[in-house]
C-alpha positions as a Python dict, from the first residue, in 0.01 Angstrom:
ca = {
    (1, 'M'): (0, 0, 0),
    (2, 'V'): (-86, -338, 111),
    (3, 'F'): (-186, -627, -109),
    (4, 'G'): (-389, -947, -22),
    (5, 'L'): (-396, -1017, 296),
    (6, 'C'): (-639, -1343, 251),
    (7, 'L'): (-501, -1617, 460),
    (8, 'L'): (-525, -1955, 417),
    (9, 'C'): (-713, -2067, 649),
    (10, 'G'): (-1045, -2147, 549),
    (11, 'S'): (-895, -2282, 201),
    (12, 'A'): (-823, -2671, 173),
    (13, 'G'): (-463, -2581, 245),
    (14, 'C'): (-565, -2518, 598),
    (15, 'T'): (-684, -2864, 663),
    (16, 'E'): (-489, -3063, 862),
    (17, 'L'): (-359, -2693, 1053),
    (18, 'A'): (-487, -2746, 1411),
    (19, 'S'): (-720, -2518, 1550),
    (20, 'E'): (-540, -2343, 1758),
    (21, 'G'): (-318, -2201, 1454),
    (22, 'K'): (-599, -2142, 1270),
    (23, 'H'): (-701, -1890, 1510),
    (24, 'M'): (-384, -1769, 1564),
    (25, 'L'): (-278, -1699, 1224),
    (26, 'L'): (-645, -1537, 1211),
    (27, 'S'): (-611, -1328, 1480),
    (28, 'A'): (-288, -1166, 1322),
    (29, 'K'): (-446, -1061, 1028),
    (30, 'Q'): (-781, -925, 1232),
    (31, 'Q'): (-503, -742, 1433),
    (32, 'Y'): (-320, -593, 1186),
    (33, 'D'): (-644, -507, 982),
    (34, 'R'): (-764, -333, 1296),
    (35, 'G'): (-417, -106, 1317),
    (36, 'R'): (-309, -336, 1639),
    (37, 'Y'): (24, -342, 1504),
    (38, 'A'): (215, -468, 1813),
    (39, 'D'): (-26, -745, 1857),
    (40, 'A'): (-57, -851, 1523),
    (41, 'N'): (345, -893, 1545),
    (42, 'R'): (295, -1064, 1854),
    (43, 'Q'): (39, -1300, 1713),
    (44, 'A'): (245, -1408, 1400),
    (45, 'T'): (553, -1435, 1612),
    (46, 'A'): (369, -1681, 1826),
    (47, 'F'): (223, -1867, 1547),
    (48, 'L'): (552, -1890, 1378),
    (49, 'A'): (740, -2033, 1703),
    (50, 'S'): (466, -2329, 1714),
    (51, 'Y'): (429, -2395, 1340),
    (52, 'Q'): (719, -2242, 1169),
    (53, 'E'): (747, -2574, 952),
    (54, 'R'): (401, -2545, 808),
    (55, 'P'): (363, -2365, 500),
    (56, 'E'): (155, -2119, 671),
    (57, 'S'): (442, -1963, 808),
    (58, 'A'): (531, -1781, 479),
    (59, 'E'): (172, -1589, 519),
    (60, 'A'): (258, -1558, 922),
    (61, 'L'): (565, -1396, 805),
    (62, 'Y'): (424, -1172, 580),
    (63, 'V'): (195, -1057, 781),
    (64, 'R'): (434, -990, 1057),
    (65, 'A'): (640, -794, 814),
    (66, 'L'): (344, -554, 744),
    (67, 'A'): (299, -508, 1113),
    (68, 'R'): (690, -468, 1180),
    (69, 'I'): (681, -163, 843),
    (70, 'Q'): (386, 24, 1054),
    (71, 'Q'): (589, -30, 1355),
    (72, 'Q'): (939, 135, 1184),
    (73, 'Q'): (1090, -176, 1201),
    (74, 'I'): (1215, -192, 841),
    (75, 'D'): (1498, -425, 886),
    (76, 'L'): (1297, -673, 1092),
    (77, 'A'): (1023, -663, 813),
    (78, 'R'): (1313, -699, 503),
    (79, 'A'): (1434, -1006, 671),
    (80, 'D'): (1065, -1123, 722),
    (81, 'L'): (973, -1085, 340),
    (82, 'H'): (1283, -1280, 187),
    (83, 'Q'): (1178, -1528, 431),
    (84, 'A'): (830, -1551, 307),
    (85, 'L'): (987, -1599, -37),
    (86, 'T'): (1183, -1878, 20),
    (87, 'R'): (890, -2065, 176),
    (88, 'S'): (574, -1894, -22),
    (89, 'K'): (403, -2167, -247),
    (90, 'R'): (134, -1914, -353),
    (91, 'D'): (163, -1679, -663),
    (92, 'D'): (-17, -1417, -503),
    (93, 'L'): (163, -1422, -127),
    (94, 'T'): (490, -1409, -350),
    (95, 'A'): (403, -1114, -527),
    (96, 'N'): (263, -962, -271),
    (97, 'S'): (575, -1005, -61),
    (98, 'H'): (787, -858, -410),
    (99, 'T'): (585, -571, -369),
    (100, 'Q'): (661, -509, -9),
    (101, 'L'): (1056, -528, -96),
    (102, 'A'): (1007, -293, -408),
    (103, 'L'): (843, -21, -185),
    (104, 'I'): (1096, -50, 108),
    (105, 'A'): (1353, -16, -155),
    (106, 'Y'): (1190, 234, -347),
    (107, 'H'): (1130, 487, -42),
    (108, 'K'): (1491, 427, 51),
    (109, 'G'): (1632, 534, -317),
    (110, 'H'): (1769, 189, -392),
    (111, 'W'): (1654, 184, -747),
    (112, 'A'): (1785, -115, -887),
    (113, 'A'): (1640, -331, -617),
    (114, 'A'): (1301, -170, -634),
    (115, 'A'): (1280, -256, -1047),
    (116, 'N'): (1411, -602, -970),
    (117, 'H'): (1113, -674, -680),
    (118, 'F'): (833, -487, -907),
    (119, 'G'): (952, -653, -1213),
    (120, 'L'): (888, -1014, -1032),
    (121, 'A'): (556, -863, -878),
    (122, 'L'): (414, -792, -1189),
    (123, 'E'): (513, -1187, -1345),
    (124, 'R'): (285, -1288, -1081),
    (125, 'Y'): (-9, -1041, -1096),
    (126, 'D'): (-328, -1038, -1290),
    (127, 'T'): (-390, -758, -1418),
    (128, 'G'): (-587, -518, -1234),
    (129, 'P'): (-710, -145, -1131),
    (130, 'A'): (-480, -189, -802),
    (131, 'L'): (-204, -244, -976),
    (132, 'D'): (-172, 140, -1149),
    (133, 'E'): (73, 226, -845),
    (134, 'I'): (318, -50, -900),
    (135, 'V'): (325, 9, -1255),
    (136, 'Y'): (385, 349, -1234),
    (137, 'R'): (701, 302, -916),
    (138, 'Y'): (804, 70, -1131),
    (139, 'G'): (880, 285, -1420),
    (140, 'V'): (1022, 545, -1182),
    (141, 'A'): (1251, 288, -1100),
    (142, 'L'): (1360, 166, -1438),
    (143, 'Q'): (1436, 540, -1543),
    (144, 'R'): (1619, 618, -1222),
    (145, 'V'): (1873, 294, -1286),
    (146, 'G'): (1907, 445, -1668),
    (147, 'R'): (1668, 177, -1825),
    (148, 'W'): (1473, 439, -1995),
    (149, 'N'): (1273, 240, -2292),
    (150, 'E'): (1175, 21, -2069),
    (151, 'A'): (1024, 249, -1848),
    (152, 'G'): (878, 409, -2103),
    (153, 'R'): (641, 118, -2185),
    (154, 'Q'): (560, 105, -1820),
    (155, 'F'): (428, 450, -1827),
    (156, 'A'): (304, 395, -2178),
    (157, 'K'): (88, 109, -1991),
    (158, 'I'): (-41, 357, -1731),
    (159, 'V'): (-157, 580, -2008),
    (160, 'R'): (-312, 324, -2188),
    (161, 'D'): (-495, 54, -1975),
    (162, 'Y'): (-537, 270, -1632),
    (163, 'R'): (-761, 549, -1766),
    (164, 'G'): (-853, 771, -1478),
    (165, 'S'): (-587, 658, -1261),
    (166, 'P'): (-400, 927, -1028),
    (167, 'F'): (-64, 821, -1200),
    (168, 'Q'): (-183, 891, -1568),
    (169, 'I'): (-99, 1277, -1554),
    (170, 'D'): (293, 1212, -1399),
    (171, 'A'): (336, 907, -1641),
    (172, 'Q'): (194, 1133, -1949),
    (173, 'R'): (428, 1383, -1824),
    (174, 'K'): (703, 1148, -1841),
    (175, 'L'): (674, 967, -2154),
    (176, 'A'): (701, 1351, -2296),
    (177, 'W'): (1047, 1408, -2192),
    (178, 'S'): (1248, 1436, -2519),
    (179, 'S'): (1572, 1330, -2350),
    (180, 'Q'): (1705, 1035, -2155),
    (181, 'Y'): (1913, 1174, -1881),
    (182, 'F'): (1881, 1370, -1561),
    (183, 'S'): (2003, 1692, -1531),
    (184, 'I'): (2081, 1943, -1244),
    (185, 'Q'): (1888, 2302, -1244),
    (186, 'T'): (2120, 2583, -1042),
    (187, 'G'): (1876, 2821, -1153),
    (188, 'A'): (1601, 3006, -1367),
    (189, 'F'): (1671, 3385, -1455),
    (190, 'S'): (1442, 3672, -1677),
    (191, 'D'): (1762, 3833, -1801),
    (192, 'R'): (1979, 3557, -2028),
    (193, 'G'): (2287, 3756, -1934),
    (194, 'F'): (2259, 3632, -1572),
    (195, 'A'): (2221, 3303, -1670),
    (196, 'K'): (2547, 3323, -1856),
    (197, 'R'): (2729, 3428, -1595),
    (198, 'E'): (2625, 3180, -1341),
    (199, 'E'): (2706, 2932, -1635),
    (200, 'R'): (3051, 3053, -1664),
    (201, 'T'): (3078, 3044, -1256),
    (202, 'L'): (2960, 2667, -1298),
    (203, 'R'): (3218, 2601, -1599),
    (204, 'E'): (3527, 2733, -1383),
    (205, 'Q'): (3407, 2497, -1113),
    (206, 'G'): (3466, 2244, -1370),
    (207, 'L'): (3099, 2186, -1435),
    (208, 'D'): (2919, 2105, -1768),
    (209, 'A'): (2692, 2401, -1751),
    (210, 'R'): (2446, 2518, -2007),
    (211, 'T'): (2204, 2806, -2055),
    (212, 'I'): (1862, 2682, -2200),
    (213, 'P'): (1538, 2886, -2269),
    (214, 'D'): (1257, 2773, -2082),
    (215, 'R'): (1076, 2500, -2243),
    (216, 'S'): (702, 2622, -2165),
    (217, 'G'): (786, 2909, -2390),
    (218, 'G'): (795, 3171, -2113),
    (219, 'S'): (1026, 3406, -2070),
    (220, 'L'): (1279, 3239, -1839),
    (221, 'W'): (1641, 3131, -1921),
    (222, 'K'): (1753, 2803, -1697),
    (223, 'V'): (2122, 2666, -1623),
    (224, 'H'): (2138, 2298, -1609),
    (225, 'V'): (2438, 2081, -1503),
    (226, 'G'): (2513, 1769, -1656),
    (227, 'K'): (2347, 1479, -1851),
    (228, 'F'): (2321, 1191, -1614),
    (229, 'A'): (2215, 846, -1732),
    (230, 'T'): (2097, 784, -1405),
    (231, 'Y'): (1981, 938, -1109),
    (232, 'D'): (2237, 849, -864),
    (233, 'G'): (2445, 1020, -1132),
    (234, 'A'): (2262, 1336, -1093),
    (235, 'Q'): (2229, 1310, -672),
    (236, 'S'): (2595, 1283, -638),
    (237, 'T'): (2640, 1593, -842),
    (238, 'L'): (2376, 1758, -627),
    (239, 'S'): (2500, 1704, -329),
    (240, 'S'): (2865, 1833, -382),
    (241, 'L'): (2679, 2152, -558),
    (242, 'R'): (2419, 2173, -198),
    (243, 'P'): (2663, 2375, -16),
    (244, 'I'): (2680, 2685, -278),
    (245, 'R'): (2389, 2628, -482),
    (246, 'S'): (2154, 2518, -197),
    (247, 'E'): (1840, 2581, -437),
    (248, 'A'): (1953, 2328, -728),
    (249, 'F'): (1737, 2040, -845),
    (250, 'I'): (1738, 1729, -1057),
    (251, 'I'): (1507, 1766, -1330),
    (252, 'P'): (1509, 1529, -1631),
}
């Protein structure tokens, strides 16, 4: 997801920037748009070498960060985005930088950092159709750090304000969850006796296991372990289960 490669060049903010600098910054953006990420990186770096004290350096850092993300230079991209935040004087650029930092954290499973940056980004964006992914992922990140009620408000916003969004069905499903915790499902059985046997085995291992009927009204019996307020709590137990229950997975 990329937001707002709208450069300062051509605006009043660039009137004192030398034409060479304008060309370098514009070229960095154009190279990025063409998928020439190494060239975009070089152009942005050249601009920063010559104009690092200019306010437009925040834009150059943002463009270079996007190019570095595409080049899988994630740590370098993160550093650029943090620098862009310290130099940015524009709400849109600040919001865009927070969004990219949030997405980096989200894909690494750093839920608290993702929630923080998504929240800061949404404080600065105007409402628009392109924000549905940010709102949805913000809700997921909030949920995974145990901020269930706040997450529910984000999912409700998707359902209410973003009709037709590809995230609407998942948002509705998450709103329908009857509990505010994560569990681990270790198996599903058509025979309740087999499910209870699995439950006993897990309890003998010191795990909080329980057998429940399939919520959809089917004939399956499922065995769940634990009630975890956060996703990381469930993930930790799942990791310990994987050697003996490779098919286990986290559920709401």
